[in-house]
MARVO-281237 format. One line per 4 residues: number of its first residue (from 1); for each residue x, y, z of N, C-alpha, C. Coordinates in pm, whole numbers, plus 50000, padded with zeros to 5 digits. Atoms other than C-alpha are relative to their C-alpha. Layout:
BEGIN
NUM = X Y Z X Y Z X Y Z ~ ...
END
This chain:
BEGIN
1 = 50083 49880 50000 50000 50000 50000 50087 50126 50000 ~ 49912 49884 49995 50279 50244 50093 50072 50019 49867 ~ 49931 49990 50128 50458 50159 49769 49909 50059 49894 ~ 50097 49947 50096 50141 50229 49568 49979 50149 50021
5 = 50019 49858 49969 50093 50561 49748 50119 50083 49951 ~ 49879 49928 50044 50454 50667 49671 50001 50017 49848 ~ 50004 49991 50146 50413 50584 49302 49895 50102 49952 ~ 50108 49904 50036 50088 50783 49289 50045 50143 50019
9 = 49952 49863 49972 50248 51092 49450 50104 50043 49898 ~ 49897 49968 50098 50544 51074 49212 49938 50033 49865 ~ 50068 49977 50127 50310 51054 48912 49932 50136 49999 ~ 50068 49870 49990 50110 51356 49032 50100 50115 49993
13 = 49898 49895 50005 50433 51558 49076 50045 50025 49857 ~ 49961 49987 50140 50532 51488 48715 49896 50079 49923 ~ 50108 49928 50067 50190 51607 48595 50001 50147 50038 ~ 49998 49861 49952 50220 51921 48808 50109 50081 49931
17 = 49890 49931 50067 50559 52012 48659 49968 50027 49853 ~ 50035 49984 50141 50429 51957 48306 49899 50111 49982 ~ 50104 49897 50008 50127 52179 48372 50056 50139 50019 ~ 49938 49870 49976 50355 52461 48488 50077 50052 49880
21 = 49933 49953 50121 50504 52482 48140 50150 50005 50015 ~ 49856 50004 49991 50856 52401 48252 50056 50120 50071 ~ 49949 49884 49927 50897 52689 48503 50136 49971 50056 ~ 49868 50018 49941 51253 52749 48614 49992 50028 50149
25 = 49997 49988 49855 51363 52779 48976 49962 50139 50046 ~ 50036 49864 49959 51295 53157 48974 49853 50027 49981 ~ 50143 49984 50020 50932 53104 48879 49965 50064 49868 ~ 50027 49935 50129 50969 53270 48531 49969 49897 49894
29 = 50031 50091 50109 50850 53124 48200 50123 49973 49917 ~ 49893 50028 50094 51082 52956 47959 49984 50088 49878 ~ 50004 49913 50116 51171 53149 47643 49898 49952 49898 ~ 50090 50054 50100 50960 52916 47432 49857 50045 50024
33 = 50139 49969 49970 50636 53006 47611 49977 50148 50032 ~ 50016 49860 49960 50703 53374 47698 49935 50080 49888 ~ 50064 49910 50096 50483 53636 47525 50083 50127 49984 ~ 49932 49873 50015 50636 53952 47373 49934 50106 50086
37 = 50049 49900 49907 50597 54263 47585 49869 50064 49954 ~ 50122 49937 50052 50320 54395 47356 49881 49907 49999 ~ 50111 50094 50000 50103 54086 47408 49993 49927 49867 ~ 50018 50076 50123 49961 53879 47121 50017 50089 49879
41 = 49980 49923 50122 50057 53989 46771 49866 50021 49930 ~ 50122 49971 50073 49800 54133 46533 49950 49875 49928 ~ 50038 50119 50075 49805 53810 46333 49933 49896 50088 ~ 50061 50096 49908 49696 53619 46645 49860 50040 50042
45 = 50132 49953 49960 49379 53824 46687 49935 50074 49885 ~ 50074 49928 50104 49112 53998 46482 50022 50150 50021 ~ 49978 49855 49993 49215 54358 46410 49968 50060 49864 ~ 50048 49921 49886 49062 54608 46389 49874 49942 50063
49 = 50115 50050 49925 48798 54539 46650 49900 50109 50036 ~ 50090 49890 49967 48639 54883 46683 50012 50111 49896 ~ 50004 49888 50093 48568 55207 46504 50135 50069 49983 ~ 49877 49928 50033 48856 55387 46331 49965 50145 49967
53 = 50023 49857 50022 48881 55767 46321 50106 50058 49905 ~ 49909 49922 50084 49033 55983 46047 49987 50145 50045 ~ 50001 49858 49967 49127 56329 46172 50033 50079 49875 ~ 49990 49917 50120 49078 56577 45889 50025 50144 50043
57 = 49970 49865 49952 49253 56912 45952 49942 50111 49914 ~ 50057 49901 50091 49067 57085 45667 49848 49996 50008 ~ 50144 49984 49977 48706 57198 45647 49916 49907 49914 ~ 50097 50079 50075 48397 57018 45520 49989 50048 49856
61 = 50029 49968 50139 48347 57003 45146 50121 50021 49911 ~ 49879 49985 50080 48708 57056 45035 50043 49866 49942 ~ 49954 50122 50065 48896 56804 44822 50040 49889 50096 ~ 49958 50106 49908 49068 56614 45106 49884 49944 50082
65 = 50114 50045 49919 48747 56600 45311 49909 49908 49920 ~ 50090 50079 50084 48533 56468 45025 50062 49864 49969 ~ 49934 50125 50036 48789 56205 44926 50012 49906 50120 ~ 49983 50087 49883 48860 56077 45278 49866 49943 50046
69 = 50132 50052 49963 48488 56045 45349 49957 49888 49906 ~ 50033 50106 50095 48445 55840 45034 50080 49873 50032 ~ 49918 50116 49962 48735 55613 45135 49944 49934 50125 ~ 50052 50053 49874 48591 55576 45485 49873 49918 49981
73 = 50127 50070 50022 48260 55455 45340 50021 49852 49964 ~ 49970 50139 50035 48433 55129 45233 50051 49919 50121 ~ 49937 50067 49886 48559 55045 45582 49925 49876 50046 ~ 50078 50117 49957 48274 54813 45680 50021 49883 49905
77 = 49984 50106 50101 48321 54620 45355 50133 49930 50013 ~ 49866 50060 50003 48695 54564 45384 50060 49975 50138 ~ 49943 50017 49866 48774 54599 45756 49901 49944 50101 ~ 50101 50053 49909 48445 54497 45916 49966 50090 50116
81 = 50030 49902 49896 48431 54809 46134 49973 50135 49932 ~ 50023 49868 50059 48306 55165 46073 50123 50089 50009 ~ 49893 49901 50000 48541 55452 45995 49934 50137 49987 ~ 50061 49868 50003 48446 55811 46070 50105 50107 49976
85 = 49912 49887 50026 48596 56144 45964 49962 50115 50093 ~ 50022 49886 49912 48633 56425 46218 50081 50118 49948 ~ 49932 49878 50046 48718 56780 46106 50051 50079 50119 ~ 49936 49922 49895 48966 56946 46344 50078 50112 49931
89 = 49941 49898 50086 49035 57270 46158 50068 50111 50079 ~ 49936 49883 49942 49250 57576 46224 50151 49986 50008 ~ 49855 50000 49983 49611 57677 46262 50076 49942 49883 ~ 49934 50055 50120 49700 57582 45902 50024 49849 50012
93 = 49991 50146 49984 49639 57217 45995 50064 49955 50128 ~ 49927 50041 49880 49837 57222 46321 49908 49956 50113 ~ 50093 50045 49896 49529 57186 46543 49966 49853 49980 ~ 50028 50141 50029 49437 56862 46371 50120 49913 50025
97 = 49877 50076 49978 49799 56746 46381 50022 49975 50149 ~ 49978 50016 49856 49827 56807 46755 49897 49905 50062 ~ 50102 50092 49949 49496 56628 46823 50032 49857 49959 ~ 49961 50132 50049 49616 56337 46613 50114 49942 50084
101 = 49886 50047 49923 49945 56313 46805 49965 49976 50146 ~ 50047 50024 49863 49754 56326 47136 49924 49869 50011 ~ 50076 50125 49998 49556 56015 47037 50094 49882 50024 ~ 49921 50121 49973 49671 55666 47133 50063 49948 49871
105 = 49931 50054 50118 49922 55502 46898 49964 49853 49981 ~ 50049 50137 50013 49705 55190 46861 49948 49969 49860 ~ 50044 50023 50137 49627 55229 46491 49857 50039 49973 ~ 50142 49966 50018 49269 55342 46548 49979 50148 49964
109 = 50011 49860 50041 49344 55705 46455 50095 50026 49883 ~ 49924 49962 50118 49458 55812 46107 49997 50152 49986 ~ 49996 49857 50023 49551 56161 45992 50011 50027 49852 ~ 49988 49955 50138 49493 56327 45656 50105 50109 49997
113 = 49884 49913 49988 49833 56488 45625 50036 50060 49863 ~ 49944 49948 50125 50008 56706 45366 50146 50038 50021 ~ 49858 49967 49991 50364 56807 45287 50030 50128 50074 ~ 49968 49872 49938 50350 57172 45399 49996 50002 50152
117 = 49997 50004 49855 50280 57075 45759 50142 49980 50052 ~ 49859 50017 49963 50652 56988 45762 50092 50090 49918 ~ 49910 49925 50089 50799 57176 45464 49979 50150 50009 ~ 50035 49859 50005 50630 57512 45522 49953 50057 50134
121 = 50065 49946 49880 50419 57561 45835 50098 50035 50112 ~ 49909 49965 49890 50709 57548 46086 50076 50130 49979 ~ 49933 49872 50024 50855 57858 45918 49914 50118 50044 ~ 50092 49893 49964 50546 58059 46021 49937 49981 50138
125 = 50068 50032 49875 50402 57881 46327 50090 49911 50084 ~ 49922 50086 49910 50577 57734 46631 49927 49867 50017 ~ 50062 50132 49992 50509 57359 46625 50080 49910 50094 ~ 49937 50093 49906 50584 57076 46868 50021 49862 49939
129 = 49987 50129 50066 50611 56797 46609 50109 50005 49895 ~ 49905 50013 50110 50860 56670 46352 49953 49886 49910 ~ 50035 50106 50093 50841 56435 46055 50021 49862 50061 ~ 49975 50129 49936 50975 56159 46281 49881 49953 50085
133 = 50116 50036 49917 50646 56164 46478 49895 49922 49922 ~ 50104 50066 50081 50446 56024 46187 50064 49903 49902 ~ 49955 50087 50109 50472 55751 45928 49895 50004 49891 ~ 50097 50000 50109 50304 55799 45588 49961 49857 49965
137 = 50050 50131 50039 50084 55503 45496 49989 49986 49849 ~ 50028 50007 50144 49971 55576 45142 49952 50138 49955 ~ 50045 49873 50054 49908 55875 44920 49849 50004 49982 ~ 50142 49980 50028 49561 56021 44868 49984 50065 49863
141 = 50010 49929 50127 49601 56272 44584 50118 50096 49985 ~ 49911 49888 50030 49837 56513 44415 49914 50127 50000 ~ 50076 49876 49990 49720 56867 44495 50034 50091 49883 ~ 49978 49929 50126 49681 57051 44166 49939 50139 50008
145 = 50052 49866 49980 49641 57418 44255 49989 50079 49869 ~ 50028 49917 50117 49489 57646 43991 49951 50137 50049 ~ 50048 49865 49972 49430 58024 43998 49878 50028 49912 ~ 50126 49981 50072 49075 58124 43902 49945 50140 50020
149 = 50073 49874 49991 48869 58435 43831 49855 49977 49960 ~ 50138 50004 50049 48499 58503 43775 49998 50024 49850 ~ 50011 49979 50144 48405 58473 43409 49948 50141 49970 ~ 50058 49867 50022 48208 58799 43444 50103 50112 50010
153 = 49896 49897 49986 48533 58984 43526 50068 50030 49867 ~ 49932 49982 50129 48658 58939 43171 50147 49964 50005 ~ 49859 50038 49986 48998 58823 43305 50012 49852 49967 ~ 49993 50139 50047 49081 58509 43113 50140 49941 50005
157 = 49863 50052 49992 49460 58481 43152 50080 50086 50098 ~ 49921 49933 49898 49741 58593 43381 50035 50142 49957 ~ 49971 49863 50047 49821 58896 43161 49881 50091 50027 ~ 50119 49921 49970 49464 59013 43203 49995 50041 50147
161 = 49997 49968 49857 49509 58997 43580 50105 50107 50028 ~ 49894 49898 49985 49833 59196 43556 49949 50136 49954 ~ 50055 49874 50051 49655 59459 43346 49898 50059 50098 ~ 50101 49955 49903 49373 59476 43602 50069 50066 50119
165 = 49926 49944 49887 49625 59539 43882 50070 50130 49960 ~ 49929 49882 50047 49821 59790 43674 49906 50120 49980 ~ 50098 49893 50015 49500 59989 43632 49968 50065 50134 ~ 50018 49940 49870 49524 60074 44000 49913 49921 50096
169 = 50084 50084 49916 49321 59786 44145 50084 49912 50092 ~ 49939 50095 49908 49421 59589 44454 49924 49868 49988 ~ 50064 50129 50022 49350 59223 44386 49972 49932 50134 ~ 50039 50075 49880 49157 59053 44667 49994 49852 49963
173 = 49996 50142 50035 49227 58682 44670 49969 49912 50120 ~ 50040 50096 49896 49080 58393 44867 50103 49890 50010 ~ 49909 50111 49976 49311 58138 45023 49942 49909 50108 ~ 50038 50090 49891 49266 57836 45247 50103 50015 50111
177 = 49908 49975 49890 49424 57951 45570 50088 50120 49971 ~ 49910 49887 50013 49693 58213 45621 50143 49954 49989 ~ 49859 50038 50005 50073 58212 45648 50023 49863 50065 ~ 49979 50137 49954 50193 57856 45693 49922 49900 49920
181 = 50080 50086 50086 49942 57719 45444 50055 50004 49859 ~ 49940 50005 50133 50054 57606 45098 49928 50087 49899 ~ 50072 49918 50098 49776 57775 44901 50028 50148 50022 ~ 49969 49860 49969 49838 58106 45080 50139 50036 49950
185 = 49861 49972 50037 50212 58084 45021 50017 50009 49850 ~ 49976 50003 50143 50193 57997 44652 49932 50116 49927 ~ 50065 49888 50069 49936 58257 44545 50063 50132 50041 ~ 49933 49878 49955 50108 58521 44758 50135 50016 49932
189 = 49871 49995 50068 50445 58431 44606 49982 50035 49852 ~ 50028 49968 50140 50292 58448 44257 49979 50150 49983 ~ 50028 49857 50012 50160 58800 44313 50123 50084 50033 ~ 49877 49927 49969 50487 58910 44472 50096 49996 49882
193 = 49914 50014 50117 50677 58776 44171 49955 50092 49886 ~ 50056 49918 50107 50445 58964 43933 49988 50147 50037 ~ 50012 49862 49955 50446 59282 44142 49857 50049 50006 ~ 50142 49966 49994 50067 59273 44181 49963 50043 50142
197 = 50051 49956 49871 49919 59476 44467 49881 49913 50037 ~ 50103 50099 49967 49702 59228 44654 49968 50000 50149 ~ 50047 50013 49862 49510 59153 44972 49944 49860 50019 ~ 50045 50137 49976 49465 58802 45111 49876 49997 50088
201 = 50120 50023 49920 49127 58688 45244 49996 49851 50032 ~ 49991 50142 49969 49172 58356 45428 49866 49935 50032 ~ 50118 50082 49969 48906 58083 45450 50048 49867 50055 ~ 49962 50125 49934 48902 57751 45636 50026 49886 49903
205 = 49984 50110 50093 48882 57531 45328 49989 50044 49855 ~ 49998 49969 50141 48912 57516 44951 49863 50030 49943 ~ 50134 49974 50053 48538 57500 44886 49949 50136 50044 ~ 50041 49868 49954 48477 57809 45099 50067 50109 49918
209 = 49928 49902 50081 48742 57996 44900 49936 50014 49862 ~ 50063 49996 50131 48581 57902 44569 49860 50061 50009 ~ 50134 49940 49982 48234 57992 44702 50009 50152 50013 ~ 49980 49855 49985 48369 58335 44795 50023 50065 49863
213 = 49976 49947 50134 48489 58384 44436 49871 50001 49919 ~ 50127 50008 50073 48161 58266 44286 49903 50107 50048 ~ 50089 49899 49942 47977 58502 44522 50045 50143 49978 ~ 49953 49866 50029 48186 58798 44410 50064 50072 50117
217 = 49939 49939 49882 48348 58856 44749 50150 50025 49980 ~ 49857 49982 50031 48701 58830 44604 50017 50000 49848 ~ 49971 49995 50144 48863 58879 44264 50060 49871 49948 ~ 49924 50118 50041 49073 58563 44257 49992 49897 50112
221 = 49992 50107 49901 49080 58225 44431 50094 49893 49949 ~ 49916 50115 50034 49309 57924 44437 49925 49875 50041 ~ 50074 50121 49969 49164 57575 44426 50052 49880 49926 ~ 49967 50125 50067 49197 57213 44321 49873 49948 49931
225 = 50114 50039 50084 48969 57030 44071 49868 49968 50072 ~ 50130 50030 49940 48707 56895 44316 49919 50123 50039 ~ 50071 49881 49954 48623 57250 44428 49956 50091 49885 ~ 50032 49903 50105 48621 57441 44097 49948 49940 49870
229 = 50023 50062 50131 48563 57190 43816 49861 50031 49944 ~ 50136 49979 50051 48183 57221 43786 49977 50146 49963 ~ 50018 49858 50029 48198 57602 43797 50067 50040 49869 ~ 49932 49970 50126 48449 57611 43511 49922 49940 49884
233 = 50079 50065 50105 48247 57363 43305 49873 50079 49970 ~ 50124 49923 50016 47934 57574 43364 50024 50142 49950 ~ 49969 49869 50053 48116 57886 43247 49999 50113 50101 ~ 50001 49896 49896 48112 58070 43583 50139 50047 50038
237 = 49863 49966 49962 48489 58063 43645 50097 49977 49885 ~ 49891 50018 50096 48804 58097 43434 50125 49951 50071 ~ 49871 50046 49949 49132 57912 43491 50111 50084 49937 ~ 49891 49918 50052 49438 58138 43460 50130 49922 49989
241 = 49877 50078 50006 49707 57877 43520 50014 49913 50124 ~ 49975 50091 49889 49842 57607 43749 50147 50004 50040 ~ 49863 50006 49950 50152 57569 43965 50069 49870 49961 ~ 49941 50125 50045 50203 57214 43833 50089 50030 49878
245 = 49908 49954 50106 50514 57261 43609 49967 49950 49861 ~ 50030 50054 50133 50392 57039 43323 49859 50037 49954 ~ 50138 49969 50033 50042 57189 43320 49907 49893 50053 ~ 50099 50089 49939 49721 57011 43409 49888 49973 49900
249 = 50114 50040 50084 49461 56817 43211 49886 49956 50090 ~ 50115 50030 49917 49118 56812 43377 49884 49960 49910 ~ 50111 50050 50080 48832 56607 43236 49886 50101 50000 ~ 50109 49905 50013 48560 56836 43104 50047 50143 49983
253 = 49944 49865 50013 48791 57140 43105 50106 50006 49891 ~ 49890 50002 50096 49093 57042 42898 50131 50036 50066 ~ 49867 49972 49949 49452 57156 42938 50005 50139 50063 ~ 49977 49873 49930 49534 57426 43193 50150 50024 49999
257 = 49855 49977 50010 49876 57581 43122 50062 50033 50135 ~ 49928 49967 49876 50135 57610 43396 50050 50144 49994 ~ 49940 49867 49998 50273 57943 43509 50142 49995 49943 ~ 49866 50017 50056 50613 57807 43415 49996 50011 49848
261 = 50015 49991 50145 50493 57765 43055 49966 50142 49955 ~ 50035 49861 50033 50370 58125 43070 50114 50096 50034 ~ 49882 49917 49977 50720 58248 43154 50016 50053 50141 ~ 49992 49956 49861 50670 58285 43530 50073 49893 50081
265 = 49913 50097 49932 50936 58119 43744 49944 49965 50138 ~ 50060 50044 49874 50712 57961 44006 49927 49868 49974 ~ 50064 50130 50016 50595 57601 44051 49987 49932 50136 ~ 50023 50071 49873 50460 57375 44323 49911 49880 49974
269 = 50082 50121 50005 50326 57020 44347 49974 49955 50143 ~ 50036 50041 49865 50141 56943 44666 49941 49860 50003 ~ 50060 50132 49988 49994 56622 44800 49934 49984 50135 ~ 50062 50044 49875 49769 56472 45066 50025 49851 50015
273 = 49973 50142 49976 49832 56136 45229 49952 49960 50139 ~ 50036 50053 49869 49726 55914 45517 50126 49973 50081 ~ 49887 50025 49910 49958 55895 45816 49950 49941 50130 ~ 50024 50048 49865 49973 55716 46150 50117 50043 50086
277 = 49886 49974 49913 50189 55769 46454 50112 49902 49962 ~ 49888 50083 50042 50536 55634 46381 50019 49877 50088 ~ 49985 50113 49907 50510 55400 46682 49889 49896 49987 ~ 50107 50098 50020 50202 55214 46553 50060 49869 49949
281 = 49954 50133 50038 50256 54839 46514 50005 49985 49848 ~ 49979 50011 50144 50390 54756 46167 49891 49917 49931 ~ 50105 50083 50059 50127 54486 46106 49870 50078 49985 ~ 50120 49917 50009 49848 54732 46179 50015 50101 49886
285 = 49978 49906 50109 50003 54983 45941 49977 49931 49865 ~ 50015 50072 50126 50010 54719 45667 49853 49969 49973 ~ 50143 50025 50016 49644 54630 45728 49929 50126 49950 ~ 50063 49874 50039 49544 54997 45696 50039 50040 49858
289 = 49957 49967 50137 49753 55054 45384 49931 49908 49899 ~ 50065 50095 50089 49610 54739 45224 49853 50037 49980 ~ 50139 49956 50009 49259 54866 45302 49984 50113 49898 ~ 50010 49885 50090 49318 55196 45121 50025 49957 49856
293 = 49970 50046 50136 49470 55021 44818 49884 49918 49943 ~ 50119 50074 50047 49167 54790 44798 49891 50097 49956 ~ 50099 49898 50038 48943 55097 44792 50037 50060 49864 ~ 49956 49940 50126 49153 55248 44511 49974 49909 49881
297 = 50023 50095 50108 49101 54931 44307 49853 49983 49965 ~ 50144 50012 50023 48722 54957 44332 49957 50086 49881 ~ 50046 49921 50117 48564 55063 43999 49914 50120 50040 ~ 50086 49889 49958 48307 55278 44181 50084 50116 50056
301 = 49916 49894 49946 48581 55467 44364 50079 50067 49888 ~ 49927 49942 50113 48780 55515 44044 49910 50096 49922 ~ 50095 49912 50069 48468 55664 43881 49977 50126 50083 ~ 50019 49886 49911 48415 55887 44185 50114 50100 49984
305 = 49885 49912 50016 48767 56027 44150 50002 50063 49861 ~ 50001 49947 50137 48736 56065 43772 49895 50109 49984 ~ 50105 49898 50007 48412 56259 43816 50044 50132 50062 ~ 49946 49878 49941 48610 56508 44025 50121 50050 49922
309 = 49886 49960 50080 48881 56528 43760 50133 49963 50063 ~ 49878 50037 49929 49137 56348 43974 50021 49849 49993 ~ 49969 50142 49987 49302 56011 44032 50063 49976 50136 ~ 49939 50035 49872 49404 55833 44352 50152 49990 49984
313 = 49853 50000 50003 49773 55860 44437 50049 49887 50091 ~ 49966 50121 49926 49911 55520 44545 50143 50002 50054 ~ 49861 49989 49954 50246 55650 44673 50021 49928 50133 ~ 49966 50062 49873 50421 55459 44950 50076 50099 50088
317 = 49936 49912 49903 50602 55601 45253 50126 50065 49944 ~ 49874 49949 50053 50935 55640 45074 49977 50112 49901 ~ 50028 49897 50100 50789 55838 44783 49945 50126 50065 ~ 50059 49885 49932 50588 56062 45014 50107 50080 50074
321 = 49894 49931 49927 50887 56142 45235 50096 50070 49904 ~ 49915 49936 50101 51090 56217 44922 49939 50130 49950 ~ 50067 49879 50045 50830 56470 44809 50001 50107 50108 ~ 49993 49904 49890 50824 56632 45153 50138 50067 50002
325 = 49864 49946 50001 51202 56674 45134 50018 50097 49883 ~ 49989 49912 50117 51177 56823 44782 49922 50129 50021 ~ 50080 49881 49968 50903 57061 44897 50077 50092 50094 ~ 49925 49921 49902 51119 57174 45187 50108 50083 49931
329 = 49898 49927 50077 51397 57269 44946 49937 50111 49916 ~ 50064 49901 50087 51156 57449 44710 49946 50118 50079 ~ 50061 49894 49919 50987 57646 44988 50102 50104 50045 ~ 49897 49904 49960 51319 57808 45077 50004 50118 49903
333 = 50004 49894 50102 51271 58011 44756 49879 50090 50017 ~ 50125 49924 49998 50911 58118 44817 49969 50066 50133 ~ 50031 49946 49868 50894 58177 45192 50045 50145 50017 ~ 49960 49860 49983 51100 58501 45183 49911 50100 49926
337 = 50087 49911 50077 50853 58644 44929 49873 50038 50076 ~ 50126 49976 49931 50563 58625 45175 50017 50030 50148 ~ 49979 49973 49858 50723 58675 45518 50000 50149 50027
END
């Protein structure tokens, strides 16, 4: 009986050690069973598991806002969770940027970013962020700025605008934001280069700026195709030129010449893109990038972009960072003209 009892106790001890997963004498887990400090990887669980937010630093109705809302509408289909867009406007985009950086770095907050927040804005506004704080996921669009006038003004080209100014008129122009914003800087630099007496009237977004022009509150506005295209097609607005050096072809409008082609030494190519905090898990970043690329492949989304006279920009992080660096170099030429 005693022998049977001893064998039973020994057997139970072996089972107990096995159940402990091979704990060492200090009570810690062996390397084989230890979990990484961040817990289970994304691939071991279903992610995302809750609503995702896109912080939009520009106002309702502008190009970036309209496009990001359309992208977000596909979230349930491809990610299985809703995606909402919140507009945090002001400060040439810095308010939205700061709110984005205050959010948790868990991948559930995206930011609609642009190059000037790093290449331009810090020259005018004190900021607490750097390019190292974010990681670009994927491009959204190339920003194709065009200068426009009311058709009723009779100004159909840049020489007509110069003649209008030379007649003693101060040109009032609508911009999206003030110093530190790309549209403000480029149109202000253009007028400084041409020696045009002008007065800036800032608005929160591109659509508001175009509405001000259509309403006759300003003489000139700067905009991108989603905001002005229908007005030009309907004959209410005229395109004077674009900062895109090779010119711009817009469906329903045709070719818009660049200022460079018109003998004016000024050019700019902007862009919008999705970003996350640089510390977001790499697997989550890949899931989010893959989601956006799936949306871009959707025929309905491609038609949506074409109807606005644009195309989705599938740039990766490396290409986006390269453009930010190029913008930073170019802005060194234009910033002194408007400071």
